[in-house]
Residue, then its C-alpha position, 0 to 999 in steps of 0.5 A: m231848372a233854367s228854361k229849355a229856351l234859355l239852355g237852348a241859347i247858351s248850349t253851344a255857345q263858346s262865348i258869352f257877349f254882355d251888353f253893358d247899361g243894363p245887363v252890366c250896370e245902370v250907367f246913368a243912375g247917378i246922373p240923368a240921361s236927359e241932362v247928357a242929352r241936353s249937354l249934346v245939344d249945347v255943343m251941337r248948337e255951336f255948329d248947326p243950331k237947326l240941327s241942335k233943335e232937332m235934337e232937343g228931346m232925343d235920347f243921347m244916342d239918337a242924337l249921336r246918330i244924327s249928329p254927322q249930318a253937321g259935318l265930322n268936326a261937329l260929330r268929334a265934339v258931340e262923341d267926346r263930350l258924351i264920353e266925358a259924360e259917360l266916364a263921369a256917370v260911371k264913377v257914380a252908377g253904383e254896384p253892378t246889376p244884381g247877379v251879373v257878377a256871378s253870370l261873369e264868373a259862371a260863364r267863365a267857369s264853364g269854359r266860355a269866352v266873355a266879352i262887353v259889347s256896347n254902345n257906350s264907349s269902351q273907355c266907361v266900360r273899362e273905367f267901370l270894371t276897373n272900379h268894381d275889380l271885374t276885368s278879370l272876368v272880361q276877355e274882350i271889350v268893344g264899345r262904341p266905335a269912335y265917330e262911327p255912330h252908324r256902327m252901334k247896334p243894331s248894327p252887328y259890328s261890334l259882335l262880330v269884331s268881338a267874335a273874330r278877336l276871341g276866334v269864335a264863329p259868330e254862331r257859337c256867340t250868345l249875346v245878353g242884352d236889354s233892347v230891341s237893338d240888341v236882339e236886331a244885332a245878334i240877329a244880324a251877326e247870325a248869333m244867339s240872343i238872350g233878352y234881359a227884361n229888367r223893365a216892366g213890358k220888355e218880355q214882349s218887346l224882346a220876345r217879339a223882336g226875336a230873342d232866343a230866350v228872355i230872362g228877368s234876373m241875371d241870377t237866373l243866367a248864372d244858374a243856366l250857365r252853371e248847369s250848362p258847361v261848353v260844348 
């Protein structure tokens, strides 16, 4: 039996949004994220050596966020390199997150629309879904807006775009994500959120951020969706 909080987070949802890296797969399971971050530093060094120094040691998404400081050409070069890395990574990322296929199937079977909303590129999301025969379970993909890192989550942009494309009011959507930025984006969009605690200690941080429910397994979500058809 699913918890009251989890059922409450999905009972009125006409659409379930899934973050990509974590809930659907571990994008950089085969290629270290630190290696990707270093490659972005190398690209930036050609445009702005001082900014490249600032990027050293940063998470690659944070590095992308500050790259516009070096101008549009630098931003384009950094993001293009990141897309290349993401496409290479999903080819060796391994299998989908345990329970996510069952969750996607249960969401569709319950009468809900399904979307992927991600800070990763839409190209890499599509590549992974195609490689694992999952495209039929996902109706919409809204990835990182090209050359607009300020629109990445925690901005609600990707959620609002996905809701509009699906013709669903944001408040009738629920985002499943494994980061505080996912929860913050859902709150900003006035959507519901389910925190996926796939690492020790995440339960507390996701709950503190305001997640409507927190789960430790995607199978838990699948079971809840089977219990709760859309109303």
